[in-house]
Every structure is written in structure tokens, then in C-alpha cells.
N, CA, C and O atoms as a CHARMM CRD file, in Angstrom:
* protein
*
  348
    1    1 UNK  N    152.00700 115.87400  13.78200 PROA 1      0.00000
    2    1 UNK  CA   153.15000 116.34800  13.79400 PROA 1      0.00000
    3    1 UNK  C    153.51000 117.59100  13.42800 PROA 1      0.00000
    4    1 UNK  O    152.57300 118.38700  13.49400 PROA 1      0.00000
    5    2 UNK  N    154.76300 118.14400  12.98400 PROA 2      0.00000
    6    2 UNK  CA   154.16100 119.85800  11.74000 PROA 2      0.00000
    7    2 UNK  C    155.32100 118.59400  10.67700 PROA 2      0.00000
    8    2 UNK  O    155.73900 117.44400  10.81500 PROA 2      0.00000
    9    3 UNK  N    155.42700 119.68300   9.67500 PROA 3      0.00000
   10    3 UNK  CA   156.08200 119.03300   8.68500 PROA 3      0.00000
   11    3 UNK  C    157.15100 119.39600   8.24900 PROA 3      0.00000
   12    3 UNK  O    157.39400 119.25900   7.05100 PROA 3      0.00000
   13    4 UNK  N    158.28800 120.09100   9.33500 PROA 4      0.00000
   14    4 UNK  CA   159.52200 119.77600   9.17600 PROA 4      0.00000
   15    4 UNK  C    160.41100 118.37400   9.02500 PROA 4      0.00000
   16    4 UNK  O    159.98000 117.35900   9.57200 PROA 4      0.00000
   17    5 UNK  N    162.20800 118.31400   7.94600 PROA 5      0.00000
   18    5 UNK  CA   161.75900 117.15800   7.64400 PROA 5      0.00000
   19    5 UNK  C    162.38700 116.05200   9.16100 PROA 5      0.00000
   20    5 UNK  O    161.53900 116.46600   9.95100 PROA 5      0.00000
   21    6 UNK  N    162.97600 115.32800   9.76200 PROA 6      0.00000
   22    6 UNK  CA   162.94000 114.32100  10.72100 PROA 6      0.00000
   23    6 UNK  C    163.53700 113.44300  10.33600 PROA 6      0.00000
   24    6 UNK  O    163.51200 112.93500   9.21400 PROA 6      0.00000
   25    7 UNK  N    164.68200 112.92800  12.03900 PROA 7      0.00000
   26    7 UNK  CA   164.91800 111.75900  11.80600 PROA 7      0.00000
   27    7 UNK  C    164.16200 110.62300  12.22200 PROA 7      0.00000
   28    7 UNK  O    163.78700 110.40500  13.37400 PROA 7      0.00000
   29    8 UNK  N    163.90500 109.71800  10.93900 PROA 8      0.00000
   30    8 UNK  CA   163.18900 108.53100  11.02000 PROA 8      0.00000
   31    8 UNK  C    163.47500 107.62500  12.06500 PROA 8      0.00000
   32    8 UNK  O    163.05400 106.48500  11.86700 PROA 8      0.00000
   33    9 UNK  N    164.03900 107.81100  13.05600 PROA 9      0.00000
   34    9 UNK  CA   165.18300 107.40700  14.41900 PROA 9      0.00000
   35    9 UNK  C    164.60700 107.89600  15.19800 PROA 9      0.00000
   36    9 UNK  O    163.41500 107.65800  15.39100 PROA 9      0.00000
   37   10 UNK  N    165.15300 108.55100  15.72900 PROA 10     0.00000
   38   10 UNK  CA   164.98200 110.15800  16.95200 PROA 10     0.00000
   39   10 UNK  C    163.50600 111.10200  17.13600 PROA 10     0.00000
   40   10 UNK  O    162.65700 111.31400  18.00200 PROA 10     0.00000
   41   11 UNK  N    163.79200 111.47800  15.81300 PROA 11     0.00000
   42   11 UNK  CA   162.52700 112.50400  15.61700 PROA 11     0.00000
   43   11 UNK  C    162.93100 113.44400  15.72700 PROA 11     0.00000
   44   11 UNK  O    162.16300 114.40600  15.72800 PROA 11     0.00000
   45   12 UNK  N    164.94200 113.72200  15.93700 PROA 12     0.00000
   46   12 UNK  CA   164.48400 115.24900  15.11300 PROA 12     0.00000
   47   12 UNK  C    164.67600 115.75700  13.91200 PROA 12     0.00000
   48   12 UNK  O    164.87900 115.10300  12.88900 PROA 12     0.00000
   49   13 UNK  N    164.60500 117.12100  14.02100 PROA 13     0.00000
   50   13 UNK  CA   164.59300 117.92100  12.65600 PROA 13     0.00000
   51   13 UNK  C    166.00500 117.36600  11.76600 PROA 13     0.00000
   52   13 UNK  O    167.08800 117.04900  12.25700 PROA 13     0.00000
   53   14 UNK  N    165.69200 117.36200  10.59500 PROA 14     0.00000
   54   14 UNK  CA   167.01000 116.87200  10.17400 PROA 14     0.00000
   55   14 UNK  C    166.54900 118.28300   8.60700 PROA 14     0.00000
   56   14 UNK  O    165.48500 118.49000   8.02300 PROA 14     0.00000
   57   15 UNK  N    168.48100 119.18700   8.39600 PROA 15     0.00000
   58   15 UNK  CA   168.24500 120.04700   7.50100 PROA 15     0.00000
   59   15 UNK  C    170.12400 120.02800   6.84200 PROA 15     0.00000
   60   15 UNK  O    171.16000 120.11100   7.50200 PROA 15     0.00000
   61   16 UNK  N    169.92100 119.87600   5.22800 PROA 16     0.00000
   62   16 UNK  CA   171.68500 120.67100   5.05700 PROA 16     0.00000
   63   16 UNK  C    171.55900 120.86600   5.65900 PROA 16     0.00000
   64   16 UNK  O    171.82600 120.13700   6.61400 PROA 16     0.00000
   65   17 UNK  N    170.65200 122.84700   5.90800 PROA 17     0.00000
   66   17 UNK  CA   170.96700 123.49900   6.59700 PROA 17     0.00000
   67   17 UNK  C    171.19100 124.09000   8.09400 PROA 17     0.00000
   68   17 UNK  O    171.24300 125.23600   8.54100 PROA 17     0.00000
   69   18 UNK  N    171.31700 122.62200   8.74800 PROA 18     0.00000
   70   18 UNK  CA   171.81300 122.02600  10.67500 PROA 18     0.00000
   71   18 UNK  C    172.45800 121.83400   9.89200 PROA 18     0.00000
   72   18 UNK  O    173.48300 122.48200  10.10400 PROA 18     0.00000
   73   19 UNK  N    172.56800 121.04700   8.60600 PROA 19     0.00000
   74   19 UNK  CA   174.39000 120.20400   8.76700 PROA 19     0.00000
   75   19 UNK  C    174.80400 118.72600   9.36200 PROA 19     0.00000
   76   19 UNK  O    175.88100 118.12900   9.34500 PROA 19     0.00000
   77   20 UNK  N    173.12400 118.27000  10.05500 PROA 20     0.00000
   78   20 UNK  CA   173.18900 116.94000  10.61700 PROA 20     0.00000
   79   20 UNK  C    172.64500 115.78500   9.93500 PROA 20     0.00000
   80   20 UNK  O    172.03500 115.11400  10.76600 PROA 20     0.00000
   81   21 UNK  N    172.59200 115.19200   8.63300 PROA 21     0.00000
   82   21 UNK  CA   172.25100 114.23100   8.42900 PROA 21     0.00000
   83   21 UNK  C    173.20400 113.28000   8.89900 PROA 21     0.00000
   84   21 UNK  O    174.41500 113.39100   9.08600 PROA 21     0.00000
   85   22 UNK  N    172.40400 112.30300   9.05700 PROA 22     0.00000
   86   22 UNK  CA   173.42700 110.62400   9.21800 PROA 22     0.00000
   87   22 UNK  C    174.52000 110.91300   7.65100 PROA 22     0.00000
   88   22 UNK  O    174.63400 111.93500   6.97500 PROA 22     0.00000
   89   23 UNK  N    175.31900 109.27400   7.46300 PROA 23     0.00000
   90   23 UNK  CA   175.94900 109.68300   5.88300 PROA 23     0.00000
   91   23 UNK  C    175.78900 107.42000   5.42000 PROA 23     0.00000
   92   23 UNK  O    175.71300 106.37200   6.06000 PROA 23     0.00000
   93   24 UNK  N    175.81100 107.68900   4.54200 PROA 24     0.00000
   94   24 UNK  CA   175.79200 106.69400   4.13900 PROA 24     0.00000
   95   24 UNK  C    178.06500 105.53000   4.85900 PROA 24     0.00000
   96   24 UNK  O    178.90400 105.86000   5.69700 PROA 24     0.00000
   97   25 UNK  N    177.96800 104.14700   3.74600 PROA 25     0.00000
   98   25 UNK  CA   179.15400 104.16100   4.03200 PROA 25     0.00000
   99   25 UNK  C    179.24600 104.46100   2.91000 PROA 25     0.00000
  100   25 UNK  O    178.46900 103.68800   2.35100 PROA 25     0.00000
  101   26 UNK  N    179.76200 105.19000   2.04400 PROA 26     0.00000
  102   26 UNK  CA   180.66800 106.35300   1.31200 PROA 26     0.00000
  103   26 UNK  C    180.86700 108.25900   1.13700 PROA 26     0.00000
  104   26 UNK  O    181.46000 109.10200   0.46500 PROA 26     0.00000
  105   27 UNK  N    179.89000 108.11300   2.28200 PROA 27     0.00000
  106   27 UNK  CA   180.07500 109.22600   3.00100 PROA 27     0.00000
  107   27 UNK  C    179.05000 110.42000   2.73500 PROA 27     0.00000
  108   27 UNK  O    178.97700 111.56500   3.18200 PROA 27     0.00000
  109   28 UNK  N    178.55100 109.94200   2.14000 PROA 28     0.00000
  110   28 UNK  CA   177.35200 110.87500   1.41600 PROA 28     0.00000
  111   28 UNK  C    175.71700 110.78500   2.25100 PROA 28     0.00000
  112   28 UNK  O    175.36000 109.69800   2.70300 PROA 28     0.00000
  113   29 UNK  N    174.72600 112.14300   2.40000 PROA 29     0.00000
  114   29 UNK  CA   174.12500 112.41000   3.54400 PROA 29     0.00000
  115   29 UNK  C    173.26400 110.94900   3.56100 PROA 29     0.00000
  116   29 UNK  O    173.37900 110.11000   2.66700 PROA 29     0.00000
  117   30 UNK  N    172.50500 110.81800   4.57400 PROA 30     0.00000
  118   30 UNK  CA   171.97700 110.04900   4.25200 PROA 30     0.00000
  119   30 UNK  C    170.27400 111.05600   5.22100 PROA 30     0.00000
  120   30 UNK  O    170.04100 111.42000   6.37300 PROA 30     0.00000
  121   31 UNK  N    169.27300 111.12700   3.44500 PROA 31     0.00000
  122   31 UNK  CA   169.04900 112.24600   4.65800 PROA 31     0.00000
  123   31 UNK  C    167.93000 111.89100   5.93500 PROA 31     0.00000
  124   31 UNK  O    167.65700 112.56000   6.93200 PROA 31     0.00000
  125   32 UNK  N    167.34200 110.39600   5.42100 PROA 32     0.00000
  126   32 UNK  CA   166.07700 110.01600   6.20600 PROA 32     0.00000
  127   32 UNK  C    166.27100 109.73600   7.92200 PROA 32     0.00000
  128   32 UNK  O    165.45700 109.22700   8.69200 PROA 32     0.00000
  129   33 UNK  N    167.54800 110.22400   8.18900 PROA 33     0.00000
  130   33 UNK  CA   168.36800 109.61800   9.93000 PROA 33     0.00000
  131   33 UNK  C    169.18900 110.93800  10.09600 PROA 33     0.00000
  132   33 UNK  O    169.43800 111.74200   9.19800 PROA 33     0.00000
  133   34 UNK  N    169.43300 110.98900  10.95100 PROA 34     0.00000
  134   34 UNK  CA   171.07300 111.72000  12.21800 PROA 34     0.00000
  135   34 UNK  C    171.73000 111.77100  12.39800 PROA 34     0.00000
  136   34 UNK  O    172.08800 110.63300  12.70000 PROA 34     0.00000
  137   35 UNK  N    172.96900 112.82500  12.57000 PROA 35     0.00000
  138   35 UNK  CA   174.45200 111.91500  12.54000 PROA 35     0.00000
  139   35 UNK  C    174.49700 111.22700  13.38300 PROA 35     0.00000
  140   35 UNK  O    175.15300 110.18700  13.31700 PROA 35     0.00000
  141   36 UNK  N    173.60700 111.69200  14.77900 PROA 36     0.00000
  142   36 UNK  CA   173.61500 110.77500  16.18600 PROA 36     0.00000
  143   36 UNK  C    173.06700 109.40200  16.07800 PROA 36     0.00000
  144   36 UNK  O    173.55500 108.51500  16.77900 PROA 36     0.00000
  145   37 UNK  N    171.55700 109.01400  14.80700 PROA 37     0.00000
  146   37 UNK  CA   171.90300 107.35800  14.54100 PROA 37     0.00000
  147   37 UNK  C    171.96300 106.41700  14.03200 PROA 37     0.00000
  148   37 UNK  O    171.59600 105.24500  14.11200 PROA 37     0.00000
  149   38 UNK  N    172.89200 107.55000  13.03100 PROA 38     0.00000
  150   38 UNK  CA   173.14100 106.83300  11.56200 PROA 38     0.00000
  151   38 UNK  C    174.44100 107.50200  11.18300 PROA 38     0.00000
  152   38 UNK  O    174.53200 108.70000  10.91500 PROA 38     0.00000
  153   39 UNK  N    175.78200 106.34100  11.18000 PROA 39     0.00000
  154   39 UNK  CA   176.31100 106.78000  10.80900 PROA 39     0.00000
  155   39 UNK  C    177.10500 106.09500   9.89500 PROA 39     0.00000
  156   39 UNK  O    176.54300 105.00900   9.75600 PROA 39     0.00000
  157   40 UNK  N    178.26100 106.12800   9.08200 PROA 40     0.00000
  158   40 UNK  CA   178.47700 105.53200   7.91300 PROA 40     0.00000
  159   40 UNK  C    177.77200 104.23200   7.40500 PROA 40     0.00000
  160   40 UNK  O    178.44000 103.21400   7.22400 PROA 40     0.00000
  161   41 UNK  N    176.30100 104.26300   7.15200 PROA 41     0.00000
  162   41 UNK  CA   175.74600 103.15300   6.60000 PROA 41     0.00000
  163   41 UNK  C    175.37100 102.61700   7.43900 PROA 41     0.00000
  164   41 UNK  O    175.24200 101.42100   7.17400 PROA 41     0.00000
  165   42 UNK  N    175.01400 102.95000   8.69600 PROA 42     0.00000
  166   42 UNK  CA   174.38200 101.76500   9.53900 PROA 42     0.00000
  167   42 UNK  C    173.85600 102.46900  10.99300 PROA 42     0.00000
  168   42 UNK  O    174.08800 103.66300  11.18100 PROA 42     0.00000
  169   43 UNK  N    172.92500 101.43000  12.30900 PROA 43     0.00000
  170   43 UNK  CA   172.32800 102.89500  12.55800 PROA 43     0.00000
  171   43 UNK  C    173.99500 103.16500  13.78200 PROA 43     0.00000
  172   43 UNK  O    175.02900 102.64800  13.36100 PROA 43     0.00000
  173   44 UNK  N    174.06100 103.83700  14.97100 PROA 44     0.00000
  174   44 UNK  CA   174.93700 104.30300  15.94600 PROA 44     0.00000
  175   44 UNK  C    174.64600 103.45100  16.38100 PROA 44     0.00000
  176   44 UNK  O    175.43900 104.33000  16.71700 PROA 44     0.00000
  177   45 UNK  N    174.24600 102.33200  16.92300 PROA 45     0.00000
  178   45 UNK  CA   172.80100 101.61300  18.38500 PROA 45     0.00000
  179   45 UNK  C    171.57900 100.40300  17.85600 PROA 45     0.00000
  180   45 UNK  O    170.43800 100.18500  18.26300 PROA 45     0.00000
  181   46 UNK  N    172.41100  99.76400  16.77100 PROA 46     0.00000
  182   46 UNK  CA   171.65500  98.56800  16.46100 PROA 46     0.00000
  183   46 UNK  C    170.37100  97.76100  17.21500 PROA 46     0.00000
  184   46 UNK  O    169.17400  97.49600  17.09900 PROA 46     0.00000
  185   47 UNK  N    171.54100  97.58200  18.06500 PROA 47     0.00000
  186   47 UNK  CA   170.54900  97.04400  19.48000 PROA 47     0.00000
  187   47 UNK  C    169.76800  98.09300  19.85500 PROA 47     0.00000
  188   47 UNK  O    169.69300  98.02100  21.08200 PROA 47     0.00000
  189   48 UNK  N    169.26500  98.84900  19.54100 PROA 48     0.00000
  190   48 UNK  CA   168.58000 100.49800  20.75400 PROA 48     0.00000
  191   48 UNK  C    167.17800  99.46000  20.78600 PROA 48     0.00000
  192   48 UNK  O    167.35600  98.50000  20.03600 PROA 48     0.00000
  193   49 UNK  N    166.09800  99.44100  21.34300 PROA 49     0.00000
  194   49 UNK  CA   165.58100  99.55100  20.71200 PROA 49     0.00000
  195   49 UNK  C    164.25100 100.08900  20.96200 PROA 49     0.00000
  196   49 UNK  O    164.25800  99.93500  22.18300 PROA 49     0.00000
  197   50 UNK  N    162.51300 100.88100  20.58100 PROA 50     0.00000
  198   50 UNK  CA   161.31400 101.04500  20.57600 PROA 50     0.00000
  199   50 UNK  C    162.01500 102.65700  22.07600 PROA 50     0.00000
  200   50 UNK  O    162.56600 103.75800  22.06500 PROA 50     0.00000
  201   51 UNK  N    161.24400 101.29500  23.40500 PROA 51     0.00000
  202   51 UNK  CA   161.22400 101.76900  24.70400 PROA 51     0.00000
  203   51 UNK  C    161.90700 102.56000  25.07500 PROA 51     0.00000
  204   51 UNK  O    161.52100 103.49900  25.77200 PROA 51     0.00000
  205   52 UNK  N    164.09100 102.23100  24.38700 PROA 52     0.00000
  206   52 UNK  CA   164.73300 102.61800  25.07900 PROA 52     0.00000
  207   52 UNK  C    165.14700 104.07000  24.01000 PROA 52     0.00000
  208   52 UNK  O    165.62100 104.94900  24.72900 PROA 52     0.00000
  209   53 UNK  N    165.08800 104.46300  22.68000 PROA 53     0.00000
  210   53 UNK  CA   165.07300 105.20900  22.22600 PROA 53     0.00000
  211   53 UNK  C    164.12500 106.63200  23.05300 PROA 53     0.00000
  212   53 UNK  O    164.73800 107.62300  23.45000 PROA 53     0.00000
  213   54 UNK  N    162.79200 106.51700  23.18500 PROA 54     0.00000
  214   54 UNK  CA   161.56200 106.93800  23.76000 PROA 54     0.00000
  215   54 UNK  C    162.26700 107.81400  25.16600 PROA 54     0.00000
  216   54 UNK  O    162.11600 109.03000  25.29000 PROA 54     0.00000
  217   55 UNK  N    163.24900 106.74400  26.43000 PROA 55     0.00000
  218   55 UNK  CA   163.05900 107.18000  27.07500 PROA 55     0.00000
  219   55 UNK  C    164.54500 108.00900  26.92400 PROA 55     0.00000
  220   55 UNK  O    164.80800 109.05800  27.51200 PROA 55     0.00000
  221   56 UNK  N    165.65900 107.11200  25.77300 PROA 56     0.00000
  222   56 UNK  CA   166.22600 108.98100  25.62400 PROA 56     0.00000
  223   56 UNK  C    165.84000 110.44000  25.27900 PROA 56     0.00000
  224   56 UNK  O    166.17400 111.55600  25.67700 PROA 56     0.00000
  225   57 UNK  N    165.03400 109.96000  24.41000 PROA 57     0.00000
  226   57 UNK  CA   164.54700 111.64100  24.02000 PROA 57     0.00000
  227   57 UNK  C    164.03600 112.37400  25.48000 PROA 57     0.00000
  228   57 UNK  O    164.19000 113.54600  25.82400 PROA 57     0.00000
  229   58 UNK  N    163.34000 111.20000  26.24600 PROA 58     0.00000
  230   58 UNK  CA   162.70200 112.10000  26.88100 PROA 58     0.00000
  231   58 UNK  C    163.46300 112.62700  28.34700 PROA 58     0.00000
  232   58 UNK  O    162.80500 113.47700  28.94800 PROA 58     0.00000
  233   59 UNK  N    164.98600 112.15500  29.09700 PROA 59     0.00000
  234   59 UNK  CA   166.23200 112.50700  29.26900 PROA 59     0.00000
  235   59 UNK  C    166.59200 113.57700  28.40200 PROA 59     0.00000
  236   59 UNK  O    166.62300 114.73400  28.82200 PROA 59     0.00000
  237   60 UNK  N    166.87400 113.27100  27.19000 PROA 60     0.00000
  238   60 UNK  CA   168.33800 114.71100  26.33000 PROA 60     0.00000
  239   60 UNK  C    166.29300 115.83000  26.51500 PROA 60     0.00000
  240   60 UNK  O    166.55900 116.50800  27.50700 PROA 60     0.00000
  241   61 UNK  N    165.53300 116.03200  26.31900 PROA 61     0.00000
  242   61 UNK  CA   164.60100 116.86500  26.24400 PROA 61     0.00000
  243   61 UNK  C    164.21400 117.43500  27.82800 PROA 61     0.00000
  244   61 UNK  O    164.14900 118.62500  28.13500 PROA 61     0.00000
  245   62 UNK  N    164.02800 116.52200  28.54400 PROA 62     0.00000
  246   62 UNK  CA   164.30300 117.77500  30.32600 PROA 62     0.00000
  247   62 UNK  C    165.37600 117.98000  30.71100 PROA 62     0.00000
  248   62 UNK  O    165.64200 119.01400  31.32500 PROA 62     0.00000
  249   63 UNK  N    166.55700 116.74100  30.36300 PROA 63     0.00000
  250   63 UNK  CA   168.30800 117.93200  30.26400 PROA 63     0.00000
  251   63 UNK  C    168.69000 118.54600  29.89900 PROA 63     0.00000
  252   63 UNK  O    169.63400 118.89400  30.60800 PROA 63     0.00000
  253   64 UNK  N    168.58300 119.38300  28.61100 PROA 64     0.00000
  254   64 UNK  CA   168.87900 119.62300  28.09100 PROA 64     0.00000
  255   64 UNK  C    167.52700 121.52000  26.90200 PROA 64     0.00000
  256   64 UNK  O    167.84000 122.64900  26.52400 PROA 64     0.00000
  257   65 UNK  N    166.69200 120.99500  26.87300 PROA 65     0.00000
  258   65 UNK  CA   165.97700 121.57400  26.33600 PROA 65     0.00000
  259   65 UNK  C    164.31500 122.15200  26.76600 PROA 65     0.00000
  260   65 UNK  O    163.38800 122.64000  26.12100 PROA 65     0.00000
  261   66 UNK  N    164.65800 121.61200  28.93200 PROA 66     0.00000
  262   66 UNK  CA   164.35200 122.59900  29.25600 PROA 66     0.00000
  263   66 UNK  C    162.38300 121.92800  29.57500 PROA 66     0.00000
  264   66 UNK  O    161.59800 122.15000  30.49700 PROA 66     0.00000
  265   67 UNK  N    162.28500 121.22700  28.50600 PROA 67     0.00000
  266   67 UNK  CA   161.18100 120.66800  29.52300 PROA 67     0.00000
  267   67 UNK  C    160.32300 119.92100  30.73000 PROA 67     0.00000
  268   67 UNK  O    160.84700 119.93800  31.84400 PROA 67     0.00000
  269   68 UNK  N    159.31100 119.40600  30.61400 PROA 68     0.00000
  270   68 UNK  CA   159.00200 119.04300  31.63400 PROA 68     0.00000
  271   68 UNK  C    158.18300 117.81500  31.47400 PROA 68     0.00000
  272   68 UNK  O    157.05200 117.65500  31.01700 PROA 68     0.00000
  273   69 UNK  N    159.34500 116.71200  32.14000 PROA 69     0.00000
  274   69 UNK  CA   158.48000 115.68700  31.73900 PROA 69     0.00000
  275   69 UNK  C    157.89700 115.08500  31.33200 PROA 69     0.00000
  276   69 UNK  O    158.14700 114.14600  30.57600 PROA 69     0.00000
  277   70 UNK  N    156.70000 115.55700  31.82400 PROA 70     0.00000
  278   70 UNK  CA   154.79700 114.65100  31.28900 PROA 70     0.00000
  279   70 UNK  C    155.16600 115.69200  29.62800 PROA 70     0.00000
  280   70 UNK  O    154.81400 115.80700  28.45400 PROA 70     0.00000
  281   71 UNK  N    155.94800 116.14000  30.48300 PROA 71     0.00000
  282   71 UNK  CA   155.67900 117.12300  28.18800 PROA 71     0.00000
  283   71 UNK  C    156.17100 116.10200  27.25700 PROA 71     0.00000
  284   71 UNK  O    155.77100 115.17500  26.55300 PROA 71     0.00000
  285   72 UNK  N    157.62800 116.96000  27.72700 PROA 72     0.00000
  286   72 UNK  CA   158.33300 115.62600  27.32200 PROA 72     0.00000
  287   72 UNK  C    158.55500 113.97600  26.47400 PROA 72     0.00000
  288   72 UNK  O    158.99300 113.55600  25.40400 PROA 72     0.00000
  289   73 UNK  N    157.90700 113.41000  27.80300 PROA 73     0.00000
  290   73 UNK  CA   157.25400 111.89100  27.67700 PROA 73     0.00000
  291   73 UNK  C    155.83400 112.53900  26.24300 PROA 73     0.00000
  292   73 UNK  O    155.78000 112.35400  25.02700 PROA 73     0.00000
  293   74 UNK  N    155.01900 113.21600  27.10800 PROA 74     0.00000
  294   74 UNK  CA   154.10500 112.93100  25.73600 PROA 74     0.00000
  295   74 UNK  C    154.44000 113.15000  24.21000 PROA 74     0.00000
  296   74 UNK  O    154.17400 112.49400  23.20300 PROA 74     0.00000
  297   75 UNK  N    155.04800 114.19000  24.40200 PROA 75     0.00000
  298   75 UNK  CA   155.88500 114.12600  23.35500 PROA 75     0.00000
  299   75 UNK  C    156.37500 113.16400  22.02800 PROA 75     0.00000
  300   75 UNK  O    156.00200 113.09700  20.85700 PROA 75     0.00000
  301   76 UNK  N    157.76000 112.21800  23.11200 PROA 76     0.00000
  302   76 UNK  CA   158.24500 111.21100  22.71800 PROA 76     0.00000
  303   76 UNK  C    157.45300 110.29500  21.80500 PROA 76     0.00000
  304   76 UNK  O    157.51100 110.03400  20.60400 PROA 76     0.00000
  305   77 UNK  N    156.35900 109.73200  23.25700 PROA 77     0.00000
  306   77 UNK  CA   155.19000 108.80000  22.94400 PROA 77     0.00000
  307   77 UNK  C    154.95800 109.47700  21.77500 PROA 77     0.00000
  308   77 UNK  O    155.14400 108.58900  20.94300 PROA 77     0.00000
  309   78 UNK  N    154.67100 110.47800  21.16400 PROA 78     0.00000
  310   78 UNK  CA   153.66800 111.02000  19.60600 PROA 78     0.00000
  311   78 UNK  C    153.77500 110.39300  19.28400 PROA 78     0.00000
  312   78 UNK  O    153.23600 109.29800  19.12100 PROA 78     0.00000
  313   79 UNK  N    154.94100 111.12300  18.95100 PROA 79     0.00000
  314   79 UNK  CA   156.21000 111.24200  17.03300 PROA 79     0.00000
  315   79 UNK  C    157.59700 109.59700  17.55200 PROA 79     0.00000
  316   79 UNK  O    157.89000 108.87100  16.60300 PROA 79     0.00000
  317   80 UNK  N    157.93900 109.41000  18.29600 PROA 80     0.00000
  318   80 UNK  CA   158.35700 108.75200  18.70000 PROA 80     0.00000
  319   80 UNK  C    158.18100 106.59800  17.74500 PROA 80     0.00000
  320   80 UNK  O    158.83700 105.92900  16.94600 PROA 80     0.00000
  321   81 UNK  N    157.41600 106.49800  18.23600 PROA 81     0.00000
  322   81 UNK  CA   156.53200 104.83300  17.19300 PROA 81     0.00000
  323   81 UNK  C    156.52000 105.58600  15.09700 PROA 81     0.00000
  324   81 UNK  O    156.95700 105.97400  14.01400 PROA 81     0.00000
  325   82 UNK  N    155.82000 105.31700  15.84600 PROA 82     0.00000
  326   82 UNK  CA   155.58700 106.85000  14.00800 PROA 82     0.00000
  327   82 UNK  C    156.38700 107.34500  12.83600 PROA 82     0.00000
  328   82 UNK  O    155.96900 107.84000  11.78900 PROA 82     0.00000
  329   83 UNK  N    157.84900 107.06900  13.29400 PROA 83     0.00000
  330   83 UNK  CA   158.91900 107.01600  12.87300 PROA 83     0.00000
  331   83 UNK  C    159.28700 105.38900  11.83400 PROA 83     0.00000
  332   83 UNK  O    159.18100 104.23500  12.25100 PROA 83     0.00000
  333   84 UNK  N    159.64100 105.75400  10.69600 PROA 84     0.00000
  334   84 UNK  CA   160.22500 104.70700   9.57000 PROA 84     0.00000
  335   84 UNK  C    160.21100 103.94300  10.39600 PROA 84     0.00000
  336   84 UNK  O    159.33900 103.07700  10.47200 PROA 84     0.00000
  337   85 UNK  N    161.98700 104.18100  11.92200 PROA 85     0.00000
  338   85 UNK  CA   162.65900 102.91100  11.89400 PROA 85     0.00000
  339   85 UNK  C    161.69700 102.15000  13.04400 PROA 85     0.00000
  340   85 UNK  O    162.63400 101.53800  13.55600 PROA 85     0.00000
  341   86 UNK  N    160.51600 101.71800  13.85000 PROA 86     0.00000
  342   86 UNK  CA   160.39200 101.57400  14.71400 PROA 86     0.00000
  343   86 UNK  C    158.39200 100.78600  13.88900 PROA 86     0.00000
  344   86 UNK  O    157.50200 100.33400  14.60900 PROA 86     0.00000
  345   87 UNK  N    158.35700 100.83900  13.15900 PROA 87     0.00000
  346   87 UNK  CA   157.00400 100.73000  12.61400 PROA 87     0.00000
  347   87 UNK  C    157.35800  99.40400  11.66400 PROA 87     0.00000
  348   87 UNK  O    156.48500  98.89700  10.96100 PROA 87     0.00000
């Protein structure tokens, strides 16, 4: 994996520059997670499973980023299981 700061749930790059950090309950930034996975101090989808996250990632990358299904699957299965949320 590259050295970009990444959401520890979905693997999306996160940064202050992107303005996509999640938020704590008090509204402060949660730098370990993106705004799509973590808001107001909790996960936006607390029942999400590892398999569900991998599938969501594959679907997003093929539909929105132009990845082939094979490449999206390879990347998602390599990165997501190693993130803190899924260990």
C-alpha cells in the first residue's frame, strides 16, 4: 500500500486538503476515518461487514473510477482487510 493517509474502514485517501475526515460527536475531525464511514462519533453503517465493505468498494471503483472488476477486486481484497476497523 502507498503512504497516503487512508480511512481505516474503506481505504479511501483522507486529508485536511480533501476536507473528507470523519467527525467526532463534538464535531472535531476524526482523522482515522473518512466522512462517508464515520460521522458524529460513530460509524455510518455500524453493521457493515468486511465482505460488505469489500463489495461496496469494488462496486464503487467499477462504476465511478473506471476500474475493471478484476483490478477493483484485487485492490479491495488487498487493502481493506488490513485496515484497523477489520483487524
